[in-house]
Structure formats: C-alpha cells, structure tokens
C-alpha positions in Angstrom: 72.3 97.8 107.6 69.1 99.3 108.9 66.3 97.1 110.3 64.0 98.4 107.6 66.4 97.2 104.9 66.9 93.9 106.6 63.1 93.3 106.8 62.8 94.2 103.1 65.5 91.8 102.2 63.7 89.0 104.0 60.4 89.7 102.3 61.9 89.9 98.9 64.3 87.0 99.2 62.3 84.9 96.8 63.6 87.1 94.0 67.3 86.3 94.8 69.4 83.5 93.5 70.7 81.4 96.3 73.2 78.4 96.0 72.6 75.4 93.9 70.4 72.6 95.4 71.8 71.6 98.7 70.1 70.2 101.8 70.4 71.8 105.3 69.6 69.7 108.4 68.6 71.5 111.6 68.2 69.7 115.0 65.3 71.0 117.0 66.2 70.5 120.7 62.7 70.9 122.2 60.7 69.1 119.5 62.9 66.0 119.1 62.9 66.5 115.4 65.2 67.5 112.5 64.0 70.1 110.0 65.2 69.6 106.3 65.7 72.7 104.3 66.1 72.9 100.6 69.0 75.4 100.2 67.8 76.5 96.7 64.1 77.1 97.6 65.1 78.3 101.1 62.1 76.4 102.5 61.5 73.5 104.9 60.7 70.4 102.8 60.6 67.8 105.5 60.6 67.2 109.2 61.4 63.9 110.8 61.4 62.5 114.4 64.6 61.7 116.2 65.7 60.9 119.7 65.3 63.0 122.8 66.9 66.5 122.8 68.9 66.4 119.6 71.8 68.8 119.6 75.1 68.1 117.7 74.6 67.1 114.1 77.1 66.1 111.4 77.6 64.2 108.2 80.2 61.7 107.1 82.7 62.4 104.4 80.6 61.2 101.4 77.5 62.8 102.9 75.6 59.5 102.9 75.0 59.3 106.6 73.7 61.8 109.1 74.8 61.6 112.8 72.8 63.2 115.6 73.5 63.5 119.3 70.3 62.4 121.1 71.4 63.9 124.3 68.7 62.7 126.7 68.8 59.2 125.2 72.6 59.0 125.7 73.2 57.8 122.2 74.3 58.9 118.7 71.7 58.1 116.0 72.6 57.3 112.4 70.3 58.2 109.5 70.5 57.6 105.8 71.0 61.2 104.6 69.0 60.6 101.4 66.0 58.6 102.6 66.1 60.0 106.2 65.6 56.4 107.4 67.2 55.5 110.8 69.9 52.9 110.2 71.5 52.5 113.6 72.7 53.8 116.9 76.2 54.4 118.4 77.1 54.4 122.1 78.0 57.9 123.2 78.6 58.1 126.9 76.3 60.2 129.0 74.7 63.4 127.7 76.4 63.8 124.3 76.3 67.4 123.2 78.9 68.2 120.5 80.9 65.8 118.5 83.4 65.8 115.6 84.1 63.1 113.0 87.9 62.5 112.6 89.2 63.1 109.0 89.7 59.3 108.8 85.8 59.2 108.6 85.8 56.4 111.2 86.4 57.8 114.7 83.8 60.0 116.3 84.9 62.2 119.2 82.1 63.0 121.5 81.8 65.5 124.4 80.0 64.1 127.5 78.9 67.0 129.6 77.6 65.0 132.6 80.6 62.7 133.0 83.5 65.1 132.3 84.9 62.8 129.6 85.4 62.7 125.9 84.3 59.4 124.3 85.8 58.1 121.1 83.6 55.7 119.1 84.5 53.5 116.0 81.5 54.1 113.7 82.3 50.9 111.7 82.4 48.5 114.7 80.0 50.6 116.9 82.5 50.2 119.8 83.8 52.7 122.3 87.6 52.6 121.8 88.6 55.3 124.3 87.3 57.6 127.0 89.5 60.6 128.0 89.1 62.5 131.3 88.8 66.2 130.6 87.6 69.2 132.5 84.2 69.9 134.2 81.2 70.2 131.8 82.9 69.4 128.5 81.2 71.1 125.5 83.1 71.9 122.3 84.8 69.2 120.3 87.1 69.5 117.2 89.8 67.5 115.4 92.7 69.1 113.5 92.7 68.8 109.7 95.7 66.4 109.8 93.8 64.3 112.4 96.7 64.3 114.9 95.0 66.4 117.7 91.5 66.5 119.1 90.5 69.4 121.4 87.7 69.6 123.9 86.5 72.7 125.8 85.3 72.5 129.4 82.7 75.1 130.4 83.5 75.2 134.2 87.2 74.5 134.0 87.5 77.3 131.4 90.1 75.3 129.4 90.9 73.8 126.0 92.1 70.2 126.5 94.5 68.8 123.8 94.2 65.1 123.1 96.7 63.0 121.1 94.6 61.0 118.7 97.2 58.2 118.4 97.4 57.5 122.2 94.0 59.0 123.3 95.9 60.8 126.1 95.4 64.4 127.1 98.8 66.1 126.5 98.1 69.8 127.4 95.6 72.4 128.6 95.2 76.0 127.6 93.3 78.5 129.8 90.7 80.6 128.1 87.9 82.9 129.2 84.7 81.9 131.1 82.5 79.1 129.7 84.2 78.1 126.4 81.5 76.7 124.1 82.9 75.9 120.6 86.2 75.2 119.0 87.1 75.5 115.3 90.4 74.8 113.5 91.3 76.9 110.5 91.8 75.1 107.2 95.5 74.4 107.6 95.2 73.6 111.3 97.6 76.3 112.4 95.0 78.2 114.5 92.2 77.2 116.8 89.3 79.6 117.4 87.5 79.1 120.8 84.4 81.0 121.9 83.9 81.9 125.6 80.2 82.5 126.2 80.3 84.2 129.6 83.7 85.8 129.0 82.3 87.4 125.9 85.4 86.7 123.9 86.9 84.5 121.2 90.5 83.3 121.7 92.6 82.6 118.6 95.2 80.0 119.7 98.5 79.1 118.0 98.2 75.3 117.7 101.9 74.6 117.7 102.5 76.6 120.9 99.0 76.1 122.4 99.0 79.7 123.4 96.5 82.4 122.7 97.7 84.9 120.1 94.6 87.1 119.9 91.6 87.7 122.0 88.5 89.2 120.2 85.8 91.1 122.1 82.6 92.5 120.8 80.5 95.6 121.2 77.1 96.3 119.7 75.4 99.7 120.0 72.3 99.4 122.2 73.0 95.9 123.5 74.4 95.4 127.0 77.7 93.6 127.3 76.3 90.7 129.3 74.0 89.8 126.4 76.9 89.4 124.0 77.7 85.7 124.4 79.8 84.1 121.7 78.9 80.5 120.9 79.1 79.0 117.4 82.0 79.8 115.1 82.4 79.2 111.3 85.5 80.0 109.3 85.6 80.4 105.5 88.0 78.1 103.7 89.8 81.0 102.1 90.7 82.4 105.5 88.9 85.6 104.8 86.1 85.6 107.4 85.2 84.2 110.8 81.5 84.3 111.6 80.7 84.2 115.3 77.2 83.6 116.7 76.6 86.0 119.7 73.8 84.2 121.4 71.2 86.5 123.1 72.7 89.5 121.4 70.8 88.2 118.3 73.7 89.1 116.0 76.4 87.3 114.1 79.8 89.0 114.1 81.7 89.2 110.9 85.4 89.0 111.7 88.4 89.7 109.3 90.1 86.4 110.0 93.5 87.7 108.8 93.5 91.0 110.7 91.5 89.6 113.7 89.2 92.6 113.6 85.4 92.8 113.7 84.1 94.3 110.5 80.3 94.1 111.1 77.4 92.7 113.0 74.4 91.1 111.2 71.0 91.0 112.8 69.6 87.5 112.9 66.9 85.6 115.0 66.7 85.4 118.8 69.4 83.5 120.7 71.6 82.5 117.8 73.4 79.2 118.5 75.3 77.6 115.7 76.3 78.2 112.0 76.9 76.3 108.8 78.2 77.3 105.4 77.1 75.7 102.1 80.1 74.0 100.4 80.4 76.8 97.9 80.3 79.2 100.9 77.8 81.4 99.3 75.2 81.1 102.1 75.5 80.9 105.9 72.7 79.4 107.9 72.3 80.3 111.6 70.1 78.4 114.2 68.2 80.8 116.4 66.9 79.0 119.5 64.4 81.3 121.0 62.7 82.5 117.8 62.6 79.0 116.4 64.0 79.9 113.0 67.0 79.8 110.8 68.5 83.0 109.3 70.1 82.8 105.8 73.0 85.1 105.2 74.4 86.0 101.7 78.1 85.7 102.3 79.3 87.8 99.4 77.1 90.8 100.4 77.2 90.0 104.1 73.4 90.5 104.3 70.6 88.4 105.9 68.2 87.4 103.1 65.6 85.2 104.6 64.2 83.8 107.9 63.0 80.2 107.8 60.7 78.9 110.5 61.7 75.5 111.8 61.0 73.6 115.1 61.3 74.7 118.7 64.8 75.6 119.8 66.9 74.8 116.7 70.4 74.0 117.9 72.7 72.3 115.4 73.0 72.6 111.7 74.8 70.6 108.9 74.7 71.0 105.1 74.7 68.2 102.5 75.7 69.1 98.9 
C-alpha cells in the first residue's frame, strides 16, 4: 500500500465501521500514565496516573481487574477495569517488565530484568510463591494454554527457559537468536513464537521437542537490516496470521502462520513495540514508542486505518471487551 493511500485511510477513518464497543488500555512508559481508548470511536476517552515507568499490562479472565508493571516502583499495580480506581499492589521482584497471568487466573508470572529471575505471585493472597533463576536480563514471559509450562526469554543469554508450573523448576533451555524479547504460544500450545530483536528473526519452536522448526527473517525495501528489530508478536486464534512488530523499522510484518511466510509489511508509527487484537480480531492495535501514538489496523483488509495520539513512549497494550 502506498504512503498516500495510507495517509488517506487515516484521515478518512471516521467513515469506517470498527469493532463493537471495547476498551483499549495503553501504558505510557515516560508519562507514568495509562491511556484509555474507546475501540468504537477510536479515540482516547481517559488518561489516568499509575506508578513509575509502566510497561507490561494485562487483564484478568473476567476483565474486571487491570494489572500493570510499575517497573521503577518494583511492584504490580491493580486497578478496577471499569472505574479505573486503584485497588491494590502485588509484590513483583525487581524491575518487572513483562508478565503473564496463568490460565488458572490466580498465578502471575513476572520477568525481573535486574535480578535474572522469574517471580510467581498469587494474586489472591498477594504472596510470592516462587522465584526461578533464569538467564541474564529476562524479558518475555508466557504460559502455555494448558497451564503446564511457563517460558521466559533472556536477552543476554539468548535463550528460552522452560519452567514446570507444578514444581516451579526450570526444566530445559532453547537457544535462539540475539536478544529475544517476546514469546507467544499459539492457541493449542503446540508452537511457541519468539522474537529476537538484534538477531532480526522470529523462531517458531516445537513445544513438545523444544526445538526450533522455522526461523523467519524480514526484509523491507529502503530500510536497513539493522533497523528491522522484531519485538511484539500477536497470533490470531484461527491460526491464519502472525503479526510481528518490527521496532525502529516502523512496520508490522504480516506472516502466514501456517506457511511461515511473510505476506506483507504495514506502515505504522515510529518504534513499534507491542500489539493487541480486539476479541473479535477485527482490529489490531500497535504501540509506537517514539511517535507517541497507537496505530489501528483493520485485520480483514490488512490496512492501517487510524493513528491515535496517546502519552509519551507507549509500551504495553491490553483490550477489554
């Protein structure tokens, strides 16, 4: 798609019909705030203050509570997702960055970058129930759909660490490319997708064997290879697409998740970090750190339709139905 058409789409987005009313929460790392976007109006409707350097952000299973990594405060903050009132804090370990809520809706797995550990917190008792030694500079965190395995990626060790959620012990490691940032299981848990920021690749790993089956690389005309830095990944539930945020390349790659081939590159804002789909998977939201905005992508047409200004350095994103 040409830049002219992309700009036209943004300017005329008000005439389009986006998803039904849903709420998008975006953590603004430099402003210590969260922006609240109405996914029907595609506009910011609220901004509220949170702890220092908010990054990871997620919701519980019934979407009643919003959890935020306040990285520089070394805690997880809990908010009522309807009223936006703060209702509590959780211990997190040092410098929480990414986290993942176990399918049991009770155990929160947290990546602690400064301490080289993964912390497990019981969100009902507010107690740390385990800390697992992992590699250097842990970042990505995910739990398999069946809840049996948690994975952590370490940026300096360049590994995926496999953690048994019954024993809280690390049971294996898988070497990937340089500086792995994000990990994402597919819907049935058979595959794990891991981005490598400096390596410029995404590894698709066989979960049963814990071995890499496919390695995806990316090439965008007019953009130097060193600026193509994969970070966030989002998979559609039907297994059709994988969307990969390519950092300072300012594009999202559209990957055929069955053929493991790149179909297209979509121009978004500057320094795209993370991604979130609406529950109906009609819209994809990207956080663009340097340009301080969120790009909205129509998934059916694979076209950006609007840019929404938020706070400084938007990082994480979560969607409430």
